C-alpha positions as CSV (number, residue, x, y, z in Angstrom):
1,M,62.3,8.3,2.5
2,P,58.8,6.8,2.0
3,K,56.5,7.8,-0.8
4,F,52.9,8.7,-0.6
5,K,50.2,8.5,-3.3
6,Y,47.8,11.5,-3.1
7,K,44.7,12.9,-4.7
8,I,44.0,16.6,-4.1
9,I,41.6,19.3,-5.3
10,K,43.6,22.4,-6.2
11,K,42.4,26.0,-5.4
12,S,41.2,26.3,-9.0
13,G,38.9,23.3,-8.4
14,A,40.9,20.9,-10.7
15,N,41.7,17.4,-9.5
16,K,45.3,16.3,-9.3
17,S,47.0,13.0,-8.3
18,G,50.6,11.8,-7.9
19,T,53.2,10.8,-5.4
20,I,55.2,12.8,-2.9
21,E,58.2,11.9,-0.6
22,A,57.9,12.7,3.1
23,N,59.0,11.3,6.4
24,S,55.4,10.7,7.5
25,A,51.8,11.1,6.3
26,A,51.4,14.2,8.4
27,E,54.5,15.8,6.7
28,A,53.2,14.8,3.3
29,K,49.8,16.3,4.0
30,S,51.4,19.5,5.3
31,K,53.4,19.9,2.0
32,L,50.3,19.3,-0.1
33,T,48.1,21.8,1.8
34,S,50.7,24.5,2.0
35,G,49.4,26.2,-1.2
36,G,45.8,26.1,-0.2
37,D,45.0,22.8,-1.9
38,M,42.6,20.2,-0.3
39,V,43.8,16.6,0.3
40,M,41.1,14.0,-0.7
41,S,43.2,10.8,-0.1
42,L,46.7,10.0,1.0
43,S,48.3,6.5,1.3
44,E,51.8,5.2,1.6
45,V,53.1,3.4,-1.4
46,S,53.5,-0.3,-0.7
47,G,57.1,-1.2,0.0
48,S,58.4,2.4,0.1
49,A,59.1,2.1,3.8
50,G,60.7,-1.3,3.6
51,K,64.3,0.1,3.8
52,R,63.5,1.8,7.1
53,S,61.7,-1.1,8.8
54,G,60.4,-4.6,8.1
55,K,56.8,-3.5,7.9
56,K,54.7,-0.5,7.1
57,S,54.2,2.0,10.0
58,L,51.4,4.5,10.4
59,K,52.2,7.6,12.4
60,K,49.7,9.5,14.5
61,G,48.0,12.3,12.7
62,G,48.5,10.7,9.3
63,S,45.7,10.7,6.8
64,V,46.4,7.3,5.4
65,S,43.7,5.6,3.3
66,L,42.3,2.6,5.2
67,S,39.1,2.0,3.3
68,V,37.4,-1.3,4.1
69,G,35.0,-1.2,1.1
70,K,31.3,-0.6,0.8
71,V,30.4,-2.0,4.1
72,I,27.1,-0.1,4.9
73,K,23.9,0.7,3.2
74,E,22.9,4.2,2.3
75,E,20.1,4.0,4.9
76,E,22.5,3.2,7.6
77,L,24.8,6.1,6.7
78,T,21.8,8.5,6.7
79,V,20.7,7.3,10.1
80,F,24.3,7.7,11.4
81,T,24.5,11.3,10.0
82,R,21.2,12.3,11.5
83,Q,21.9,10.9,14.9
84,L,25.4,12.4,15.0
85,A,24.0,15.8,14.1
86,T,21.4,15.5,16.9
87,L,24.1,14.6,19.5
88,L,26.2,17.6,18.4
89,E,23.2,19.9,18.5
90,A,22.6,18.7,22.1
91,G,26.0,19.9,23.1
92,L,28.0,16.7,23.2
93,P,31.6,16.9,22.1
94,L,32.4,15.3,18.7
95,L,34.6,12.5,20.1
96,K,32.0,11.7,22.8
97,S,29.2,11.6,20.2
98,I,31.2,9.2,18.0
99,D,31.8,7.0,21.0
100,V,28.1,6.9,21.6
101,M,27.5,5.9,18.0
102,I,30.1,3.2,18.2
103,R,28.4,1.6,21.3
104,Q,25.0,1.4,19.6
105,E,26.1,0.5,16.1
106,P,24.9,-3.1,15.2
107,N,26.9,-3.4,12.0
108,K,30.3,-4.7,13.0
109,R,32.1,-3.5,9.9
110,F,30.7,0.0,10.2
111,K,31.6,-0.1,13.9
112,A,35.2,-0.9,13.0
113,V,35.2,2.1,10.6
114,L,33.9,4.4,13.3
115,E,36.5,3.2,15.7
116,K,39.3,4.0,13.2
117,I,37.8,7.5,12.8
118,A,37.7,8.0,16.6
119,E,41.4,7.0,16.8
120,T,42.2,9.6,14.1
121,I,40.4,12.3,16.0
122,R,42.2,11.3,19.3
123,S,45.5,11.6,17.5
124,G,44.7,15.3,16.8
125,S,43.5,15.1,13.2
126,P,40.2,16.7,12.1
127,F,37.0,14.6,11.7
128,S,37.1,15.1,7.9
129,D,40.5,13.4,7.8
130,G,39.1,10.4,9.5
131,L,36.3,10.2,7.0
132,A,38.6,10.7,4.0
133,Q,40.4,7.5,5.1
134,H,37.3,5.5,4.0
135,P,36.3,6.9,0.6
136,K,34.1,3.9,-0.2
137,V,31.9,4.7,2.8
138,F,32.1,8.5,2.9
139,D,32.2,10.0,-0.6
140,R,33.7,13.3,-1.6
141,L,30.4,15.1,-1.0
142,Y,30.3,13.9,2.6
143,V,34.0,14.6,3.3
144,N,34.0,18.1,1.8
145,M,30.8,19.2,3.5
146,V,32.2,18.1,6.9
147,K,35.5,19.9,6.1
148,A,33.5,23.1,5.3
149,G,31.5,22.7,8.5
150,E,34.7,22.3,10.6
151,A,36.2,25.4,8.9
152,G,33.1,27.4,9.7
153,G,32.5,26.0,13.2
154,V,29.0,24.8,12.2
155,L,29.6,21.1,11.9
156,E,26.3,20.1,13.5
157,L,24.4,22.4,11.1
158,V,26.3,20.9,8.1
159,L,25.6,17.3,9.3
160,S,21.9,18.1,9.7
161,R,21.9,19.5,6.1
162,L,23.8,16.4,4.9
163,A,21.3,14.1,6.6
164,G,18.4,16.0,5.0
165,F,20.1,15.8,1.6
166,K,20.5,12.0,1.9
167,E,16.9,11.5,3.2
168,K,15.5,13.4,0.2
169,A,17.8,11.5,-2.2
170,M,16.7,8.2,-0.7
171,K,13.0,9.2,-1.0
172,T,13.4,10.0,-4.7
173,K,15.4,6.8,-5.3
174,K,12.7,4.7,-3.7
175,K,10.0,6.4,-5.8
176,V,11.8,5.4,-8.9
177,Q,12.5,1.8,-7.7
178,S,8.9,1.3,-6.7
179,A,7.9,2.3,-10.3
180,M,10.2,-0.4,-11.6
181,V,8.8,-3.2,-9.3
182,Y,5.6,-3.8,-11.3
183,P,7.2,-4.3,-14.7
184,F,9.8,-6.6,-13.3
185,V,7.1,-8.7,-11.6
186,V,5.1,-8.9,-14.8
187,V,8.1,-9.8,-16.9
188,G,9.0,-12.5,-14.3
189,V,5.5,-14.0,-14.4
190,A,5.5,-13.9,-18.2
191,V,8.8,-15.7,-18.4
192,S,7.8,-18.3,-15.8
193,I,4.5,-19.0,-17.7
194,V,6.3,-19.3,-21.0
195,V,9.0,-21.7,-19.6
196,M,6.3,-23.8,-17.9
197,L,4.4,-24.1,-21.2
198,M,7.5,-25.0,-23.1
199,V,8.7,-27.6,-20.6
200,V,5.4,-29.2,-19.5
201,V,2.7,-28.5,-22.0
202,V,4.4,-28.5,-25.4
203,P,6.0,-32.0,-25.1
204,K,2.5,-33.5,-24.5
205,F,1.1,-31.8,-27.6
206,Q,4.2,-33.0,-29.6
207,G,3.4,-36.6,-28.7
208,I,-0.2,-36.1,-29.9
209,F,1.0,-34.6,-33.2
210,D,3.4,-37.4,-33.9
211,D,0.6,-40.0,-33.3
212,M,-2.2,-38.3,-35.2
213,L,-0.3,-36.7,-38.1
214,G,2.2,-39.6,-38.7
215,G,5.2,-37.4,-39.0
216,A,3.7,-34.9,-41.5
217,A,5.2,-31.4,-41.7
218,L,4.0,-29.0,-39.0
219,P,3.1,-25.3,-39.5
220,W,6.2,-23.1,-39.0
221,P,4.9,-21.5,-35.8
222,T,4.3,-24.9,-34.3
223,Q,7.7,-26.2,-35.4
224,L,9.4,-23.1,-33.9
225,V,7.7,-23.7,-30.5
226,I,8.6,-27.4,-30.5
227,N,12.3,-26.7,-31.4
228,I,12.5,-24.2,-28.5
229,S,10.9,-26.7,-26.2
230,D,13.3,-29.4,-27.2
231,F,16.3,-27.1,-26.7
232,L,15.1,-26.1,-23.2
233,Q,14.6,-29.7,-22.2
234,E,17.8,-31.1,-23.7
235,Q,20.1,-28.2,-23.1
236,I,18.9,-26.8,-19.8
237,L,22.5,-26.0,-18.6
238,A,23.2,-24.3,-21.9
239,S,20.0,-22.3,-21.6
240,I,20.9,-21.1,-18.1
241,L,24.4,-20.3,-19.3
242,I,23.1,-18.2,-22.2
243,V,20.8,-16.2,-19.9
244,V,23.6,-15.6,-17.3
245,S,26.2,-14.8,-20.1
246,T,23.8,-12.3,-21.7
247,F,23.2,-10.6,-18.4
248,V,26.9,-10.4,-17.6
249,L,27.8,-9.2,-21.0
250,F,25.1,-6.5,-20.9
251,K,26.4,-5.3,-17.5
252,L,30.0,-5.2,-18.8
253,F,28.7,-3.3,-21.9
254,L,27.0,-0.7,-19.7
255,K,30.3,-0.2,-17.8
256,S,32.3,0.5,-21.0
257,P,32.6,4.1,-22.1
258,F,30.7,3.5,-25.3
259,G,28.0,1.5,-23.6
260,S,27.6,4.0,-20.8
261,R,27.2,6.9,-23.3
262,L,24.7,4.9,-25.4
263,Y,22.7,3.9,-22.4
264,N,22.7,7.4,-20.9
265,G,21.7,8.9,-24.2
266,L,18.8,6.5,-24.7
267,A,17.7,7.0,-21.1
268,I,17.2,10.8,-21.4
269,N,15.6,10.6,-24.9
270,L,13.1,7.8,-24.5
271,P,9.4,9.0,-24.4
272,K,8.1,9.3,-20.8
273,V,11.1,7.5,-19.3
274,G,13.5,10.2,-20.5
275,D,11.3,12.8,-18.8
276,L,11.7,10.9,-15.5
277,V,15.5,10.4,-15.9
278,R,16.0,14.1,-16.7
279,K,13.9,15.2,-13.7
280,V,15.8,12.8,-11.4
281,N,19.2,14.0,-12.6
282,I,18.4,17.7,-12.4
283,G,16.9,17.3,-9.0
284,R,20.0,15.4,-7.7
285,I,22.4,17.9,-9.3
286,T,20.7,21.0,-7.9
287,R,20.2,19.4,-4.5
288,T,23.9,18.4,-4.3
289,F,25.2,21.7,-5.6
290,G,22.9,23.8,-3.4
291,T,23.7,21.7,-0.3
292,L,27.5,22.1,-0.9
293,L,27.2,25.9,-1.4
294,S,25.1,26.4,1.7
295,S,27.7,24.5,3.7
296,G,30.5,26.8,2.6
297,V,32.1,24.8,-0.1
298,P,33.6,27.1,-2.9
299,I,31.6,27.1,-6.1
300,L,34.3,25.6,-8.3
301,Q,34.9,22.8,-5.8
302,A,31.2,22.3,-5.5
303,L,30.8,22.0,-9.2
304,N,33.7,19.4,-9.3
305,I,32.1,17.3,-6.6
306,T,28.7,17.5,-8.2
307,K,30.1,16.4,-11.6
308,D,31.9,13.4,-10.0
309,I,28.9,12.0,-8.3
310,T,26.6,12.5,-11.4
311,E,26.1,9.1,-12.9
312,N,24.7,10.2,-16.3
313,Y,27.5,10.9,-18.8
314,Y,25.8,13.8,-20.6
315,Y,25.0,15.7,-17.4
316,S,28.5,15.1,-16.1
317,K,30.2,16.4,-19.2
318,A,27.8,19.4,-19.2
319,L,28.9,20.2,-15.6
320,E,32.5,19.9,-16.6
321,R,32.1,22.5,-19.3
322,V,30.2,24.8,-16.9
323,H,33.0,24.4,-14.4
324,D,35.6,25.4,-16.9
325,K,33.7,28.5,-18.0
326,V,32.9,29.6,-14.4
327,R,36.7,29.1,-13.6
328,D,37.4,31.5,-16.5
329,G,35.2,34.2,-14.9
330,E,31.7,33.7,-16.4
331,P,28.6,33.6,-14.2
332,L,27.1,30.2,-13.6
333,S,23.8,30.8,-15.5
334,A,25.6,31.8,-18.7
335,P,27.3,28.5,-19.5
336,M,24.3,26.5,-18.2
337,E,22.1,28.2,-20.8
338,L,24.3,26.7,-23.5
339,E,23.8,23.2,-22.3
340,S,20.7,21.5,-23.7
341,V,20.3,19.2,-20.7
342,F,19.3,22.1,-18.4
343,P,15.8,23.5,-19.1
344,N,15.3,27.2,-19.4
345,M,13.4,27.3,-16.1
346,V,16.4,26.0,-14.3
347,T,18.9,28.4,-15.8
348,S,16.5,31.3,-15.2
349,M,16.1,30.5,-11.5
350,V,19.9,30.1,-11.2
351,D,20.3,33.5,-12.8
352,V,17.9,35.0,-10.2
353,G,19.8,33.2,-7.4
354,E,23.0,34.8,-8.6
355,E,21.5,38.2,-8.8
356,T,20.0,38.1,-5.3
357,G,23.0,36.4,-3.7
358,E,20.9,33.4,-2.7
359,L,22.1,30.8,-5.2
360,D,22.2,28.0,-2.7
361,K,18.6,28.6,-1.6
362,M,17.4,28.8,-5.2
363,L,19.2,25.6,-6.2
364,N,17.5,23.7,-3.3
365,R,14.1,25.3,-4.3
366,I,14.7,23.9,-7.8
367,A,15.4,20.5,-6.4
368,D,12.2,20.6,-4.3
369,N,10.2,21.4,-7.4
370,Y,11.8,18.6,-9.4
371,D,11.3,16.1,-6.5
372,E,7.6,16.8,-6.7
373,D,7.6,16.4,-10.5
374,V,9.2,13.0,-10.1
375,D,6.0,11.8,-8.4
376,N,4.0,12.8,-11.5
377,A,6.5,11.3,-13.9
378,V,6.6,8.0,-12.0
379,A,2.8,7.8,-12.0
380,G,2.8,8.6,-15.8
381,I,5.3,5.8,-16.5
382,T,3.4,3.3,-14.4
383,S,0.1,4.0,-16.2
384,I,1.9,3.3,-19.6
385,I,3.9,0.3,-18.5
386,E,0.9,-1.6,-17.2
387,P,-1.0,-2.0,-20.5
388,I,2.3,-2.6,-22.4
389,M,3.2,-5.5,-20.0
390,I,-0.2,-7.0,-20.3
391,V,-0.1,-6.9,-24.1
392,F,3.4,-8.4,-24.0
393,L,2.2,-11.3,-21.8
394,A,-0.8,-11.8,-24.0
395,L,1.2,-11.9,-27.2
396,A,3.8,-14.4,-25.8
397,V,1.2,-16.8,-24.4
398,G,-1.2,-16.3,-27.3
399,F,1.5,-17.2,-29.9
400,I,2.3,-20.5,-28.1
401,V,-1.4,-21.4,-27.8
402,I,-2.1,-20.6,-31.5
403,A,1.0,-22.5,-32.6
404,L,-0.2,-25.6,-30.7
405,F,-3.8,-25.4,-32.0
406,L,-2.8,-25.0,-35.7
407,P,-2.0,-28.8,-36.1
408,I,-5.2,-29.7,-34.1
409,V,-7.2,-27.9,-36.9
410,E,-5.6,-30.2,-39.4
411,I,-6.3,-33.2,-37.3
412,I,-10.0,-32.3,-37.0
413,K,-10.1,-31.9,-40.8
414,Q,-8.7,-35.4,-41.3
415,L,-11.2,-36.9,-38.8
416,T,-14.2,-35.2,-40.4
417,G,-13.1,-35.8,-43.9
């Protein structure tokens, strides 16, 4: 009997993974969902069906993972979601709407994904099962909201909310990215100027110093600049390798548990920058959580999903602790008040939302407020970064110029003496 690897969300909201034996993917899914648990992914273990036949077989109705990787941009997925919601609101059946999307989709890889989803629906499986087969394209948030929409018979409404969520998330992301463009450009210009001075200008001055000073010792700033210039000219491949290696090692460090915690901790505690990072994280968390609740996803499951898509380690751990206390029967606002990453204003509004029974609306209102605050935070950071970058560029170029002119002063003294 073949074996299937699975990942599920239990009724309690906890994640669980493992393997199960079944004659088909459909039977495996039926066993897993019999207790009210939700299947996130299901795939046949490689080689487990080898005794039955010479190759792996996929039966209709199965929920087998067939992810083809990160094949589309977030903008493309947002446009797809909005258009699909519009078609469903216009009264087109789901399968017909997806066929329309397939015909007009220019991205061949995404088109192949949609064709597989259409095949899954034709075989009798829900739309959410087809999405779950491609976890690198449709994340847990997307799949669970669609599943909730199917269960409540409001799929078009949920897709419209999901499209709105993604549009607002993209808008906030672009605001932050635009704030980072200016400093990167200034740093790039500064590095280019310094390299040009080191490779083109400094060697010419070095020849003048050798001729005029007859090999006399140079001031330490001048000698440092000349040594760096010689290294860049003679060891250009080593210089490039050092830069690339430093970048790669830094990226690997950030992916490590310690590096991630250190980076996330610095990010939320730096002056001005930390204010922006905190606003972006709280806005994203409340927007995601509120959108899930408004779409009918149970609160524990919504907390779990929100925790998993939160990139900052400290906010993710805070949500994990909140989830555990809510699971034990506490109201949402109580454990949130104990977490320093959530401001008093947020926990107070959450408390009001629980009291009035409109928690989802209150969470989305918090997200709207923080999205507006991000604009002010970005403007504040930009106003500070601009003079800092100008000073940095002036210091770098000024040091080289001064270092080159120190020996010239000595040469002038010798000529006038």
